N, C-alpha and C positions, 0 to 999 in steps of 0.2 A: 367550397372555394369562393372567395369573394372577387367578383369581376366588376364591382360597381364603378361607374365612371360618372362623377357628379358634374353637372354644369357649373361653371364658375359665374360669378356675378357679372351681369351685363348692364350697360346703361339703361335707365328706365325712361328717360326722355326720348320722344320720337318726334321728329319734325313732321309738321302737318303734310308736307309734300310727299312724305314716305308712307302715308297711311292708306293709300288707295290700293286697288286690286293689282295683283302681280301676275306676270307670265313667267313660269319657271320651265327650265329645260335641262335635261341631262343628255348630252350628245356623245355617242360613241362612234366607233368606226363603222358599225353595222346599223344600229338603230338610234333614232332620236326620240326620247321620251319627253312629252310636254305635259304640263299641268297648269292649272289656274288656282290662284290663292286669293281669297276674298280680302285679306288684310293681314297685318302682322299677327303672328301667332296662330292663325287659322290653318287647318290641315289642307294640304294640297288636294285638289279635287279635279274631276273630269280628266283623269290621266289617260293619255292616248300615246301609243307607240307607233311611229311611222318609220318605214324603211328608208334609210339615207339614200340608197341607190335609186329610189323612185322619185327623187326630187333633185332638180338641178342645183339648187342653192338652199342654204339654211333659211333664208328669207322666204322662199317658196314653201318650205315645210311649215314654218311658223304661221304663215298666212293661211295655209290649208287648215291647220289646227284651229285657229281662231274662227275661221269661217264655218267649220263643221260643228264646233261647240256652241257658237252663237252667244257666248257669255259677254259680260260687260267688258268694254275696252280697257285693257290694263294700262296703268300709269307707270308701272315699274317693271323691270325685267331682271332676271338673274339666270345665268346660263353656266353650267359646268360642261366643259368640253374636253375630249381626250386629245389634249395638245398643250404644249407650253403656251402661256399667254404672257408675252413680254412687252407688248405695246398695242397700238391700235390695229395693226394688221395681223390676222390669224390665218394660217395655212395648215390644215389638218395633216397629221402624219400618216394616218391609215385610211384616209378618204380624200376625195378631190375638192371638198368644199373649202373655199377661202373667202374671207370677208373683212371689211373694216367695221370695227365695233361701233364707231360713231355713225357711219352710214347705216348700219343695221338699226341702231337706236332711232335715227331719224325716220327711216322707212316704216318702222313699226309704230311711230308716233309715241314713243316712250319718253317720259321726263328723265328717267335715269335707267341705265343698263349696266349691270355688273357682269363681267365675263371672267371666269376663272377655270383653272384646270379641274377636270372632273373628279380627281381624287382629292383635291383640296375641298371640293364641295362635299364629298363623302366623308372626309375627315371632320368637317364642321358638324356633321350629323352624329358623330360618335357619342358626345355627351347627352344626346337626345334619345338614344336608343333605350327602349324598355327592356326589362329582364327577359321577356318573351321574344325578343328580336335578336338574340344572340345566344351562343352556347360556348362554354369554355371546353376546349378539347384536350388541353394539356397545360402543364405548368402549375404554379402555385398562386399565391395571393398578390394582387397588384400592389405596387408601392404607392398607394393612394394617399394624396395629401403630402407627399414628400418631394414634390417638384420633379416627378418622373415623366419623361417624354413617352409618347405612345406612337407606335409604328403601324402603318397600314399598307397592305399589299394585296393585289387581286388581279388575276388574269381574266381577260375577256377577248375582244378583238385584238387588244394589245395587252401589255402588262402595266397596270397602274400602281404607282407608289406614292405615298404621302405620309402624313403624321401630324401630331399635335405636340406643341411645346408649351408647358405651363408658364404663365407670368403672373404677377400680382393682380393684373386687371382681367385675366381670362386666358383662354387657350388661343395660341397663335398657330394657325394651320401652316403646314409645310407643303409647298407646291414644287415637286421635283420631277425629274424624268429618270427615276431609278430603274425603270424597266429596260433601259438601254445600256446598263452596265455590262461589262464583258462576262459572258457565260463561263463558269469555272467547272471543269470536270474533276471528278474524284477518282473514278475507276478507269482502267485502260479502255474499257468499252465506251465509256462516256467520252474519253479523250478522242477516240476515233470518230464518234458522232459529232463532237464539236469541230474537229478538223474538217469533216464533210460540210458542216454548216459554214465554216470559214471559207472553204473553197467556193461555196455557192454565193455567199453574201458579202464576202470581204471581212466584215466584222460580225462575229457571232455574239449577238447580245442575248441577254436573258429572255427578252421578248420573242426571240426566234425559236425558243423551245417552250416557254411558259406562257401560252396564249392559245386561242382557238386555232388560228393558222399554224401556230407552233406544233400542235399535235400532228398535223399533216406533214410539216417539214421534218419532224422527228422520224416518222415512218419512212419518208423518202430518204433521209440520211441513213437510217438503218439498212435500207435496201441497197444504197450505194456502198456502204461498208461491207455488206455481205455479197455484193456483186450480183444482185438479182433485180429484175425490173420492178418498179413500184406499181401498185394497183392504180389504174387510170381514173377511178371514180371517187377519190378520197375527198372528204371534207371532215370537219371536226366531229360532227354527229356520227358519221359512219365509223371513224376511228374509235370513238368512244363505245359505240354499240359492238363493233367487232372485237374490240379489246376486252369488253366485259363478257361476251358470250363465248370467247375462245376460238372464234372462227378465223382469226388472223393473229399469228404469234407475234408479228412485229407491231401490230396495233396494241396488243397487250403490253409489250415491252415499252412502247411509246408512252402509254399511260403511266407505267412505273417510273420512267425517266422524267416525265412531266412533274410528278409529285416530288421526286428526289431533287430535281433542279429547283422547284419552288421552295422546298425546305432549305436548301443551301442559300438561296438568294434572300429568303426571309431572315435566316440567321445572320447573314451579313448585314442586312438592314438593322436588325435588332442590336447588333454590336455597335454599329456606327452611331445610332441614336441613343444608345443606352436605354432601351425601351422597357424599363422596369415597370412602367404603367400598363404594359400589355402590348401584344402584337395582334392586330386585327386582320382577318382574312375576308376580303370582299370580292367584288367582280361577279361576272355572270356565269362562271363555270363551276367553281369549287363548291358553292352552296348546294348545287344539284348533285354533287358526287361525294356526299358526306361519308358514305360507306367506304368508298375507295380511298378517301383521304385518311381515314382512321386506320385502315389496313395497310397503308403504304409506308414507305421509308421517309415520309415528310418530316416527322418529328426527330427521328434519328439523325437526319441530315441537318435539321435546324440546330440541334444541340451539339453536333459533331464538330466542335471547334477547339479541340485540344484542351488546353488548360482552362478554357472558359466554358466548359461543358456545364458545370454547376451553376454558373452565373446565368446561362441561357435556360437551363432546366427550371429555374425558379420563375421565369417570366410566364405569365398567363398568355396562352394562345387562344384567341377567341374568334369563332366563326360567326360572321354576320348572317343571320337567317331571315332577317326582316323582309316581308313582302310589301311593306308600306313605303317603298320608294325613298329610302333614306337620303340618297344624293340630292333629290329634289328638296327635301327638308333642309339639307345643308346649304343648298344654293339660296333658299329663302332666308336662312339665318345670316347670310352675308349681306342682306339688305337691312 
């Protein structure tokens, strides 16, 4: 099966002002990953992960990284952040950090700072992935070279969604907030779980089930449906462990629901984009649970769209397995 995704032609001329060292960052709701890049085309280095909760602001975290690494002062910066970026003011959805892009640029002494959604950054990295950084888990051959869009989805602290649309000049990344689409049940059991999530949150988005916190919320919703108290010490890691070792039946069911809802949501995204170039799975959770993914109802739900089952079954579904920080590479590509 061919899952090749070739980079499209990019401009070769580079302004002298853009040739200096760069500060790169991939900011999620839990962790902030920083790296330093010597110049255009160089691999990100000195990667360091800092806990967001341990820093009052993004500026504090960035200054700590630069102080601890002691590398040359960057001239440029590129940040992917788990949040919509629609202007100068950024207020994170799943963390308390907020900042002005221009004020952050000035405080860090950067000549230029590019801030984008984190899944836009990850989408920009897809043409750069090597064959050993991804694995096709389902589907057929990508409609390569036929103007086919590519979809991207991945759960972490939230549910990130993005994609790429081909143009004559290259790939155009999509920066959306598809993790907040309405969660759609398929079975009566799922309908009861979604109703419990709606009662709790008002709007039951896909992110309320398909994310790290969503695993906990699924267990709590199942307990509410069944009329039993929820375990008091739950987090995503405990739900995953107990679900896998069979010590908690509702944790096991929550994992099953997690992958089923992910499949349904990914299938909806694939249909919306016409993603015959492939559907890529990223984020911080699924790559660590490959066995569960393949044994789950993910693909059955992905293709379970009635008359369009065959259309979806032909789409390659590709799991990003890279440990080489692709979102940082994508952020660098934006410069």
